[in-house]
C-alpha positions as CSV (number, residue, x, y, z in Angstrom):
1,X,-19.8,-41.8,14.9
2,X,-21.6,-44.9,13.5
3,X,-24.3,-44.5,12.1
4,X,-27.1,-47.9,12.6
5,X,-30.5,-47.5,10.3
6,X,-29.0,-48.4,6.6
7,X,-31.5,-45.7,5.1
8,X,-29.7,-43.1,7.5
9,X,-26.4,-43.9,6.5
10,X,-27.0,-44.4,2.6
11,X,-28.6,-39.9,3.6
12,X,-26.1,-38.7,4.5
13,X,-24.1,-40.4,1.5
14,X,-26.3,-38.8,-0.6
15,X,-26.0,-35.5,1.4
16,X,-22.2,-35.7,1.2
17,X,-21.9,-36.0,-2.8
18,X,-25.0,-33.9,-3.5
19,X,-24.1,-30.9,-1.2
20,X,-21.2,-31.6,0.7
21,X,-20.9,-29.2,3.4
22,X,-23.6,-26.6,2.3
23,X,-26.7,-26.1,3.2
24,X,-29.4,-27.4,1.0
25,X,-33.5,-27.2,1.9
26,X,-34.9,-30.7,2.3
27,X,-36.8,-30.9,-0.8
28,X,-34.1,-30.9,-3.0
29,X,-33.2,-34.5,-1.4
30,X,-36.7,-36.0,-3.2
31,X,-34.9,-36.2,-6.5
32,X,-31.5,-38.1,-4.7
33,X,-33.4,-39.7,-2.0
34,X,-37.0,-40.3,-2.1
35,X,-38.8,-40.7,0.9
36,X,-36.3,-39.6,3.0
37,X,-38.0,-37.7,6.1
38,X,-37.6,-40.0,8.4
39,X,-33.6,-40.5,8.2
40,X,-33.6,-37.3,8.2
41,X,-35.4,-36.1,11.6
42,X,-32.0,-39.3,12.7
43,X,-29.5,-37.2,11.8
44,X,-30.5,-34.9,12.9
45,X,-30.9,-36.0,16.1
46,X,-27.6,-37.4,15.6
47,X,-26.0,-33.5,14.9
48,X,-24.4,-34.9,11.7
49,X,-26.9,-32.4,10.1
50,X,-28.0,-28.9,11.0
51,X,-31.3,-27.5,11.1
52,X,-31.8,-24.0,10.9
53,X,-36.1,-22.3,9.9
54,X,-37.0,-21.1,6.1
55,X,-36.1,-17.3,6.2
56,X,-38.3,-15.3,7.1
57,X,-39.8,-11.5,7.0
58,X,-42.6,-10.0,7.7
59,X,-45.7,-12.3,7.5
60,X,-46.9,-12.8,4.5
61,X,-44.2,-10.8,2.4
62,X,-41.4,-13.6,-0.1
63,X,-38.7,-13.5,0.9
64,X,-34.9,-14.2,-1.1
65,X,-31.5,-15.1,-1.0
66,X,-28.9,-14.9,-3.7
67,X,-25.5,-16.2,-4.3
68,X,-24.2,-13.1,-6.1
69,X,-24.4,-9.3,-5.8
70,X,-25.6,-7.2,-8.0
71,X,-25.3,-3.9,-8.7
72,X,-28.0,-2.5,-11.0
73,X,-27.5,0.0,-12.9
74,X,-29.6,3.4,-15.3
75,X,-28.6,1.0,-18.6
76,X,-27.8,-2.2,-17.9
77,X,-27.1,-5.2,-14.7
78,X,-24.3,-6.5,-14.1
79,X,-23.0,-9.8,-11.3
80,X,-20.6,-8.9,-8.8
81,X,-18.9,-11.6,-6.8
82,X,-18.7,-13.4,-10.4
83,X,-16.1,-15.3,-10.0
84,X,-14.4,-18.9,-12.1
85,X,-16.2,-21.5,-11.0
86,X,-20.4,-19.6,-11.4
């Protein structure tokens, strides 16, 4: 789909280059593409980028998402999902 907005098009290229198809946080775009809010909204409106709500669990509590499974043992901690690419 052609994008008529030059800044939105440049932002999409930046997202493809930096994140590919992986999920990313909006704040991670700032170092690569400052002042990206309007362009990102246009990409979401065109359904080229999917917006997901932030993780939330219980009001006032912290929520975390990890990329590895960690096995906690009495004497050590072991990352059991570590592969060749990590």
